[in-house]
C-alpha positions as CSV (number, residue, x, y, z in Angstrom):
1,M,6.3,-6.2,35.7
2,L,9.6,-7.1,37.3
3,L,13.1,-7.8,36.0
4,R,14.9,-10.6,37.7
5,E,17.2,-8.2,39.6
6,D,14.2,-6.1,40.8
7,A,12.6,-9.3,42.2
8,R,15.8,-10.3,44.0
9,T,16.2,-6.8,45.5
10,I,12.6,-6.7,46.8
11,S,12.9,-10.2,48.1
12,E,16.0,-9.3,50.1
13,A,14.4,-6.1,51.4
14,V,11.1,-7.7,52.6
15,L,12.8,-11.0,53.7
16,K,10.3,-13.1,51.7
17,P,10.7,-15.4,48.7
18,V,9.8,-13.9,45.3
19,E,6.8,-16.3,45.0
20,T,5.1,-14.5,47.9
21,F,4.8,-11.2,46.0
22,A,5.2,-12.1,42.3
23,T,4.2,-14.6,39.7
24,E,6.1,-15.7,36.6
25,A,5.4,-13.6,33.5
26,R,5.7,-15.4,30.2
27,G,6.0,-13.6,26.9
28,H,6.7,-10.2,28.5
29,G,10.5,-10.2,28.0
30,P,12.7,-8.8,29.4
31,Y,10.3,-8.9,32.4
32,V,10.2,-12.3,34.2
33,Y,7.8,-11.6,37.0
34,E,4.5,-9.8,37.5
35,M,3.7,-8.2,40.9
36,R,0.8,-9.8,42.7
37,K,-2.3,-7.6,43.1
38,T,-4.7,-7.3,46.0
39,R,-8.0,-9.1,45.7
40,G,-10.9,-7.0,44.6
41,E,-9.0,-3.8,44.1
42,G,-6.3,-5.2,41.9
43,K,-3.6,-2.9,43.3
44,C,0.0,-3.7,44.0
45,I,0.4,-5.6,47.3
46,F,3.0,-3.2,48.4
47,L,0.7,-0.2,48.1
48,E,-0.5,1.0,51.5
49,G,-3.1,3.7,50.9
50,T,-1.3,6.0,48.5
51,D,2.2,5.0,49.8
52,C,4.6,2.4,48.5
53,S,5.9,0.3,51.3
54,I,9.0,-0.7,49.2
55,Y,9.6,2.8,47.7
56,A,13.4,2.6,48.3
57,V,13.7,-0.6,46.4
58,R,10.7,-0.3,44.0
59,P,11.2,-1.9,40.6
60,L,12.4,-0.1,37.5
61,V,9.0,-0.1,35.9
62,C,7.7,1.8,39.0
63,R,10.5,4.3,38.9
64,F,9.5,5.3,35.3
65,Y,5.8,5.6,36.3
66,P,3.7,7.4,35.0
67,F,5.7,6.8,31.9
68,E,5.4,3.5,30.1
69,L,8.0,2.1,27.7
70,V,6.4,0.7,24.5
71,T,8.1,-0.9,21.5
72,L,6.6,0.4,18.3
73,K,6.0,-1.6,15.2
74,D,9.3,-0.4,13.8
75,G,11.1,-1.9,16.8
76,K,12.0,1.5,18.3
77,P,11.2,2.1,22.0
78,R,9.0,5.1,22.9
79,F,7.8,6.4,26.2
80,F,4.2,7.4,26.7
81,C,2.6,9.0,29.7
82,T,-0.3,7.2,31.3
83,G,-3.3,9.4,32.1
84,E,-4.1,7.6,35.3
85,C,-1.5,9.3,37.6
86,P,-3.1,12.0,39.8
87,G,0.4,13.4,40.5
88,I,1.1,14.6,36.9
89,G,2.1,18.3,37.1
90,K,2.4,18.3,40.9
91,G,5.5,18.1,43.1
92,K,9.0,18.9,42.1
93,R,10.0,18.9,38.5
94,L,12.3,16.1,37.5
95,E,15.3,17.2,35.5
96,R,16.8,15.6,32.5
97,E,19.7,14.1,34.5
98,Y,17.2,12.1,36.6
99,F,15.8,10.4,33.4
100,E,19.3,10.0,31.9
101,N,20.3,8.1,35.0
102,L,17.1,6.1,34.9
103,F,17.6,5.1,31.3
104,K,21.3,4.1,32.0
105,R,20.1,1.9,34.8
106,A,17.4,0.3,32.6
107,Y,19.9,-0.2,29.8
108,D,22.4,-1.8,32.3
109,Q,19.8,-4.1,33.8
110,L,18.4,-5.2,30.4
111,R,21.9,-6.0,29.1
112,R,22.4,-8.6,31.9
């Protein structure tokens, strides 16, 4: 899922219109686009093997991966960890400051 700003940033980076890599997403507010997937495999079109070809400008939802933001029935947001990421527990440990900055960025983007 993509925010409008994410789509614009990617479009500028790859020098292609948004429609070439995303489709409109209805009913998924605040997200306005959904990333296109490869045929057959259903993977992100920017995934090359195990590497993201737009890593420097990857969308906010990808920056949170493998965490997923879900709104609970009481309206409160909550993060859950997906079990599909093979990198969980590997690599460097991300500190609280990293996530605080990520949350601030998300908050700022969602307020626009």
